[in-house]
C-alpha positions in Angstrom: 11.4 6.1 59.0 11.5 5.1 62.6 14.5 3.0 63.5 14.0 -0.7 64.2 14.9 -0.3 67.9 12.5 2.6 68.5 9.7 1.0 66.6 10.3 -2.2 68.6 10.1 -0.2 71.8 6.8 1.3 70.7 5.4 -2.1 69.9 6.7 -3.6 73.1 5.0 -1.0 75.3 1.6 0.0 73.9 1.0 3.7 74.3 4.7 4.7 74.2 4.7 7.0 71.1 6.9 10.0 70.3 6.6 13.5 71.6 2.9 13.8 70.8 1.8 11.0 72.9 0.3 13.4 75.5 -2.5 14.3 73.1 -4.1 10.8 73.3 -5.8 11.6 76.6 -7.1 15.0 75.6 -10.7 15.5 74.4 -9.6 18.5 72.2 -7.8 16.9 69.3 -6.0 19.2 66.8 -7.9 20.1 63.6 -7.0 17.9 60.6 -4.7 19.4 57.9 -6.0 20.8 54.7 -5.3 18.8 51.6 -2.6 21.2 50.6 -1.0 21.2 54.0 -1.1 17.4 54.1 0.7 17.1 50.8 3.3 19.6 51.9 4.1 17.8 55.1 4.1 14.4 53.4 6.7 15.6 50.9 8.8 17.2 53.8 8.6 13.9 55.7 9.8 12.0 52.7 12.8 14.2 52.7 13.6 13.2 56.3 11.8 16.0 58.2 10.9 14.5 61.6 9.0 17.6 62.6 6.7 17.2 59.6 6.2 13.5 60.5 5.2 14.5 64.0 2.8 17.1 62.7 1.2 14.5 60.5 0.7 12.2 63.4 -0.6 14.9 65.7 -3.1 16.3 63.2 -4.5 12.9 62.4 -5.2 11.9 66.1 -8.9 12.8 65.6 -9.0 9.9 63.1 -7.7 7.5 65.9 -10.5 8.6 68.2 -13.0 8.1 65.4 -11.8 4.5 64.7 -11.7 3.7 68.4 -15.5 4.5 68.7 -16.1 1.3 66.6 -14.7 -0.7 69.6 -16.8 0.8 72.4 -18.6 -2.5 73.0 -15.4 -4.5 73.6 -15.2 -3.6 77.3 -11.5 -2.5 76.9 -10.2 0.7 78.4 -10.7 3.5 75.9 -7.4 5.2 76.8 -5.6 2.0 76.0 -7.3 1.6 72.7 -6.4 5.1 71.7 -2.8 4.4 72.6 -2.8 1.2 70.5 -4.6 3.1 67.7 -2.0 5.8 67.8 0.7 3.1 67.3 -1.2 2.1 64.1 -1.3 5.7 63.0 2.4 6.1 63.4 3.1 2.9 61.5 0.7 4.2 58.7 2.5 7.5 58.4 5.9 5.9 58.3 4.9 3.4 55.6 2.5 5.7 53.5 3.3 6.0 49.8 1.5 8.9 48.2 2.2 7.5 44.8 -0.1 4.6 45.4 -3.1 6.8 44.9 -4.7 6.1 48.3 -5.6 9.0 50.6 -3.6 9.1 53.8 -6.7 9.1 55.9 -8.0 5.9 54.2 -4.7 4.1 54.5 -4.2 5.3 58.1 -7.8 4.3 59.2 -7.1 0.7 57.9 -3.8 0.6 59.8 -5.3 1.9 63.0 -8.1 -0.6 62.9 -5.7 -3.5 62.2 -3.5 -2.5 65.1 -6.5 -2.5 67.5 -7.8 -5.8 66.2 -4.4 -7.4 66.7 -4.3 -6.0 70.2 -7.8 -7.4 71.0 -6.9 -10.8 69.5 -3.7 -10.8 71.6 -5.8 -10.1 74.8 -8.2 -12.8 73.9 -5.5 -15.3 73.3 -3.7 -14.5 76.5 -6.9 -14.9 78.5 -7.5 -18.3 77.0 -4.0 -19.6 77.5 -3.0 -21.6 80.5 -0.1 -20.0 82.3 3.1 -21.9 81.8 3.8 -21.5 85.5 0.4 -22.9 86.7 0.9 -26.1 88.8 -0.5 -29.2 87.2 0.5 -31.8 89.7 3.5 -33.3 91.7 6.3 -35.6 90.8 7.2 -38.9 92.6 9.2 -36.9 95.2 6.2 -34.7 95.9 7.6 -31.6 94.1 5.2 -29.4 92.3 5.2 -29.7 88.5 4.3 -26.7 86.3 3.3 -26.8 82.6 6.7 -25.3 81.6 8.5 -28.3 83.1 6.9 -30.8 80.7 6.7 -28.5 77.6 10.4 -27.4 77.7 11.7 -24.7 75.3 13.5 -25.1 72.1 16.7 -23.1 71.3 14.9 -20.5 69.1 12.3 -19.8 71.7 14.9 -19.2 74.3 16.8 -16.9 72.0 13.6 -14.9 71.3 12.8 -14.5 75.0 16.3 -13.3 75.7 16.2 -10.8 72.9 12.8 -9.4 74.0 14.0 -9.2 77.6 17.1 -7.3 76.5 15.1 -4.7 74.6 12.7 -4.2 77.5 15.6 -3.8 80.0 17.2 -1.3 77.7 14.1 0.8 77.7 13.6 0.3 81.5 17.1 1.7 82.0 16.0 5.0 80.6 13.6 5.5 83.5 16.5 6.7 85.6 16.2 10.0 83.8 12.7 10.6 85.3 11.7 11.9 88.7 10.5 9.5 91.3 6.8 10.1 90.6 7.2 10.1 86.9 9.0 6.8 87.1 6.2 5.3 89.3 3.5 6.4 86.9 5.3 4.9 83.9 6.1 1.7 85.7 2.4 1.3 86.6 1.0 2.5 83.3 3.1 0.2 81.1 3.8 -2.8 83.5 7.5 -2.2 83.8 9.6 -4.1 84.2 7.4 -7.2 83.9 4.3 -6.4 85.8 0.6 -5.7 85.1 -0.3 -2.6 83.0 -2.7 -0.1 84.8 -5.1 2.4 83.5 -4.8 6.0 84.5 -7.9 5.7 86.7 -6.3 2.8 88.6 -3.0 4.7 89.0 -4.9 7.8 90.3 -6.6 5.7 92.9 -3.4 4.0 94.0 -1.4 7.3 94.3 -4.3 9.4 95.7 -4.2 12.0 92.9 -6.6 12.9 90.1 -6.7 11.1 86.7 -5.9 14.4 84.9 -2.8 14.8 87.1 -1.7 11.3 86.2 -2.2 12.2 82.5 0.0 15.2 82.9 2.7 13.3 84.6 2.6 10.6 81.9 2.8 13.2 79.1 5.9 14.8 80.7 7.6 11.4 81.4 6.9 10.1 77.8 8.4 13.2 76.4 11.6 12.8 78.4 11.8 9.1 77.5 11.2 9.7 73.9 14.0 12.3 73.8 16.4 9.9 75.4 15.6 7.1 72.9 15.8 9.5 69.9 19.2 10.8 71.2 20.4 7.2 71.5 19.2 6.4 68.0 21.0 9.4 66.5 24.2 8.5 68.3 24.3 11.5 70.6 
């Protein structure tokens, strides 16, 4: 199973997923496994074989693309939906129980779709919410008042915010292992440390390079970051 910290990082930054993340922007997805191969890799994964887990993810990416097609009419960036769907696929493979009698593809498709739906609901909710920092008036002294001033924060909310910020900063620290251009692409792509996430097309325009080149840089950077996170998790 993925550790809590690594899974949290994946959830925190949509699209950040293991060594096979580079495949999400390729039109040539790997062929699915045969039934016999799938069972063999699932059994190996259950015994702790991380390579087998990665192969199961990689060879089921075609399923992610298939599910994403159902959301063509949402107006969201397809690359982002594939990234979110891949997170669902990873969660599915990590929680799959072959003894339940459900086929991996059936279980994974449900997890992929649920992950995308949660993402879309989150986007809708965010767009509807009034920013806590939006000005809503002035006080008696003429000072601007924002919504956060009158709502306040309880102790648990503050604790959750601090914890989330700590995890994000821990991941952001890993960027020092990247080249300058790799770091720039990752910062723009995933909104680090606290900014707006950009699509590959937007980054290509900003940096004056092709979208395919941005994709290659992202693949290389994600592989490096994943290796750093996995090394930390294993105590290396």
